[in-house]
KOLLUM-413023 format. One record per residue (C-alpha): residue in one letter; x, y, z. Coordinates in steps of 0.2 Angstrom, whole numbers, padded with zeros to 4 digits, always signed. Layout:
AXYZ...
***
This chain:
X-0006-0120-0245X-0013-0105-0235X-0024-0117-0225X-0009-0128-0220X+0001-0112-0215X-0014-0108-0204X-0014-0125-0196X+0004-0124-0192X+0002-0107-0183X-0012-0114-0173X-0001-0129-0168X+0013-0118-0162X+0001-0108-0151X-0007-0123-0144X+0010-0130-0140X+0016-0115-0131X+0029-0108-0144X+0029-0089-0143X+0025-0080-0159X+0038-0069-0167X+0031-0052-0161X+0027-0058-0143X+0034-0049-0128X+0037-0062-0115X+0046-0052-0101X+0052-0036-0095X+0060-0025-0109X+0055-0038-0123X+0063-0053-0132X+0080-0044-0133X+0079-0036-0116X+0082-0019-0124X+0065-0011-0125X+0064-0013-0144X+0052-0024-0154X+0056-0031-0171X+0038-0029-0176X+0036-0019-0192X+0018-0021-0198X+0009-0008-0187X+0001+0009-0190X+0011+0024-0185X-0002+0036-0192X-0019+0038-0184X-0035+0046-0188X-0039+0063-0180X-0050+0055-0167X-0036+0042-0163X-0033+0024-0165X-0046+0011-0161X-0047+0005-0143X-0050-0013-0144X-0054-0016-0125X-0052-0009-0108X-0049-0019-0091X-0045-0015-0073X-0031-0024-0064X-0029-0014-0047X-0016-0002-0041X+0001-0004-0046X+0015+0000-0059X+0018-0018-0067X+0020-0018-0086X+0014-0032-0097X+0021-0048-0104X+0012-0055-0119X+0014-0073-0126X+0004-0086-0135X-0012-0076-0135X-0011-0071-0117X-0006-0055-0108X+0000-0055-0090X+0001-0041-0077X-0002-0038-0059X-0011-0026-0047X-0017-0023-0029X-0034-0020-0021X-0038-0020-0003X-0020-0026+0002X-0022-0041-0010X-0011-0043-0025X-0018-0052-0040X-0009-0059-0055X-0020-0058-0071X-0019-0068-0087X-0030-0059-0100X-0035-0064-0117X-0027-0053-0130X-0042-0052-0141X-0055-0046-0128X-0046-0042-0112X-0057-0055-0103X-0048-0064-0088X-0042-0082-0093X-0037-0084-0075X-0031-0074-0060X-0023-0078-0043X-0024-0067-0028X-0014-0067-0011X-0013-0056+0004X+0000-0042+0001X+0002-0025+0009X-0001-0010-0003X+0015-0002+0002X+0010+0016-0002X+0026+0025+0003X+0026+0042-0005X+0017+0035-0020X+0001+0025-0024X+0010+0008-0020X+0004-0008-0027X+0013-0020-0038X+0030-0015-0047X+0037-0031-0055X+0032-0037-0072X+0028-0056-0075X+0041-0067-0084X+0035-0080-0097X+0046-0095-0101X+0038-0107-0112X+0022-0114-0103X+0027-0106-0086X+0025-0088-0079X+0035-0082-0064X+0030-0067-0053X+0038-0058-0038X+0029-0047-0026X+0037-0032-0017X+0038-0042-0001X+0045-0058-0008X+0030-0069-0014X+0037-0079-0028X+0026-0090-0039X+0028-0102-0054X+0012-0104-0063X+0006-0115-0078X+0004-0101-0090X-0011-0108-0099X-0021-0113-0083X-0014-0103-0068X-0011-0119-0059X+0003-0116-0046X+0018-0127-0050X+0027-0120-0034X+0027-0105-0023X+0037-0098-0008X+0040-0082+0001X+0059-0080-0004X+0061-0066+0008X+0055-0075+0023X+0065-0091+0018X+0081-0081+0017X+0078-0066+0029X+0084-0055+0015X+0083-0037+0018X+0069-0028+0009X+0074-0012+0001X+0064+0004+0005X+0051+0002-0009X+0051-0017-0009X+0057-0029-0022X+0053-0021-0039X+0064-0031-0052X+0057-0044-0064X+0063-0062-0063X+0076-0067-0076X+0075-0084-0083X+0092-0091-0089X+0094-0109-0094X+0088-0119-0078X+0089-0103-0067X+0077-0090-0061X+0088-0075-0056X+0081-0062-0044X+0088-0045-0038X+0087-0050-0020X+0102-0047-0009X+0117-0036-0013X+0121-0046-0029X+0106-0056-0033X+0100-0073-0030X+0097-0089-0041X+0084-0103-0039X+0080-0119-0049X+0066-0113-0061X+0058-0130-0060X+0057-0132-0041X+0061-0115-0033X+0076-0123-0024X+0089-0109-0020X+0105-0112-0030X+0115-0097-0024X+0112-0081-0014X+0122-0065-0010X+0126-0054+0005X+0111-0049+0015X+0112-0030+0010X+0100-0019+0001X+0096-0024-0017X+0093-0011-0030X+0077-0011-0041X+0084-0016-0058X+0080-0032-0067X+0096-0044-0069X+0103-0042-0086X+0111-0057-0094X+0128-0054-0103X+0139-0067-0112X+0157-0061-0111X+0173-0071-0113X+0164-0087-0113X+0155-0084-0097X+0137-0079-0094X+0136-0065-0082X+0121-0055-0074X+0123-0036-0072X+0113-0030-0057X+0110-0013-0049X+0112-0015-0030X+0108-0002-0017X+0126+0005-0019X+0133-0001-0035X+0131-0009-0052X+0140-0026-0053X+0141-0042-0062X+0141-0059-0056X+0143-0077-0063X+0126-0083-0067X+0131-0101-0063X+0139-0097-0046X+0134-0080-0040X+0153-0076-0039X+0156-0057-0042X+0165-0053-0058X+0167-0034-0056X+0159-0019-0047X+0157-0001-0049X+0152+0009-0034X+0137+0020-0039X+0129+0029-0025X+0112+0036-0027X+0100+0045-0015X+0089+0032-0006X+0099+0018-0015X+0087+0019-0030X+0097+0011-0044X+0082+0005-0054X+0085+0007-0073X+0093-0008-0081X+0110-0007-0090X+0110-0005-0109X+0124-0015-0117X+0133-0012-0134X+0148-0023-0137X+0160-0020-0123X+0151-0004-0117X+0138-0002-0104X+0127+0013-0101X+0119+0015-0084X+0108+0029-0078X+0099+0034-0062X+0088+0048-0055X+0088+0059-0040X+0101+0070-0048X+0114+0056-0050X+0115+0055-0069X+0122+0043-0081X+0139+0035-0087X+0146+0025-0101X+0157+0011-0095X+0170+0001-0105X+0172-0017-0099X+0189-0026-0099X+0198-0022-0083X+0196-0027-0065X+0183-0014-0064X+0174-0005-0079X+0182+0011-0086X+0171+0026-0086X+0171+0034-0103X+0160+0048-0099X+0148+0054-0085X+0134+0067-0086X+0119+0073-0077X+0109+0076-0094X+0100+0059-0093X+0093+0054-0076X+0082+0038-0078X+0073+0037-0061X+0065+0021-0065X+0061+0018-0084X+0075+0014-0096X+0081+0023-0112X+0081+0014-0128X+0097+0014-0139X+0094+0016-0158X+0108+0020-0171X+0120+0027-0159X+0108+0037-0149X+0099+0035-0132X+0081+0041-0130X+0073+0042-0113X+0066+0051-0099X+0077+0063-0090X+0072+0069-0072X+0062+0063-0057X+0043+0063-0053X+0046+0078-0041X+0052+0089-0056X+0047+0093-0074X+0055+0077-0082X+0057+0077-0101X+0061+0066-0115X+0079+0068-0122X+0090+0061-0135X+0108+0059-0130X+0123+0053-0141X+0128+0036-0134X+0147+0038-0137X+0149+0055-0130X+0134+0059-0119X+0130+0075-0129X+0112+0080-0129X+0104+0081-0146X+0087+0088-0141X+0075+0089-0126X+0056+0088-0127X+0046+0095-0112X+0028+0089-0108X+0031+0070-0106X+0034+0070-0088X+0039+0054-0079X+0032+0043-0093X+0040+0029-0103X+0048+0024-0120X+0049+0009-0130X+0053+0007-0149X+0049-0003-0164X+0054-0001-0183X+0064+0014-0180X+0050+0023-0171X+0048+0028-0153X+0032+0023-0144X+0030+0036-0130X+0017+0036-0116X+0017+0052-0106X+0014+0052-0087X-0004+0059-0091X-0009+0045-0103X-0005+0053-0120X+0002+0040-0132X+0014+0046-0146X+0023+0038-0161X+0038+0047-0168X+0053+0043-0179X+0069+0039-0168X+0079+0054-0175X+0093+0064-0167X+0087+0079-0176X+0070+0082-0166X+0055+0074-0159X+0041+0075-0171X+0026+0063-0168X+0017+0056-0183X+0003+0051-0172X-0003+0055-0154X-0019+0052-0144X-0025+0054-0126X-0029+0035-0123X-0031+0036-0104X-0030+0048-0089X-0022+0046-0072X-0004+0043-0068X+0005+0033-0081X+0023+0028-0076X+0022+0010-0083X+0031+0006-0099X+0018+0003-0114X+0020-0013-0124X+0018-0016-0142X+0015-0034-0146X+0007-0042-0162X-0001-0025-0168X-0008-0020-0151X-0001-0007-0139X-0005-0010-0120X-0005+0004-0108X-0010+0006-0090X-0011+0019-0076X-0007+0018-0057X-0025+0014-0052X-0025-0001-0064X-0035+0005-0079X-0028-0005-0094X-0032+0000-0112X-0028-0010-0128X-0024+0001-0143X-0027-0008-0160X-0013-0003-0172X-0014-0018-0183X-0012-0014-0202X-0028-0023-0205X-0037-0011-0193X-0036+0003-0207
***
């Protein structure tokens, strides 16, 4: 019987069916930064968890997508972007594809910003300058490619396109234009596009409401929702942020939507239902410059503050915006979660695990897993935590229970 189960698992992998604990796109299967994975180690030896492998992928801040034994990310070297497909067991390249792309080091190291999106046996990538690719995920063969910015003359925001592609049914949805753009995912043909104004930097978030599929998008001046089929605007909330940086994705709970931005702007909890959302509360106590909070049991956990100040980890009550605790020393790092635990990577490469509790932040495990600047969100998938820094050093931390 055990042999038959093993054969079934192998067949699923070979046929491109994602495993339960894969992380196929930005913010994970449920697009909330939370994994359903439970069988992993949240206590480590004094010398830290095992490092399974290391790799180099070039300058950038792309995070990771993991599916069917493959890990995808991007980086830049010598003004050339490269899309990497690595083997999860060893970190060895299975394939890679490079193309000319300016580093774009405007007030930061530059490089890639978007995270690849895996959909069945396809993987989609978007560069900061509009280079859009559809690859065969197992082989790296290009199914179709185009520079969507040059095709449409879309305005490039100050730091380039940074959102990840959203796959919804037959559509590939991008945060390009004031209210997004949709293409046929099979061919790359443009289905609809929006006004030629500055986009924001958030990834389109799908929302099913009143029998209609919407996408919530952060533009240069607003958070708004559009009909995914047509691009028609459903509602808009004006949300002005310095430099037009609306980068964090919304967090949706029922008819309430949490939004947050940096540069001193802050956060708000919205209630959907009218012509435009009702603001339930606003606060400057949670300012997500580019990485999202996670919502667990009525509390938001995330990074408050910008890279130019002493950013810190905070816990805020979802319904009221009341701060439950603040923890310094994390800097402009990032947070994800799994099994009721926070997985935190500081901006200096310290990896920490702690119960998601509104009482305090008390890590059960911590280790310095890498150096350099770490702004990219770590990813837990199938018992491994993937981390990277701005110069493209990647580490795979083995937290599988069998690694005891």
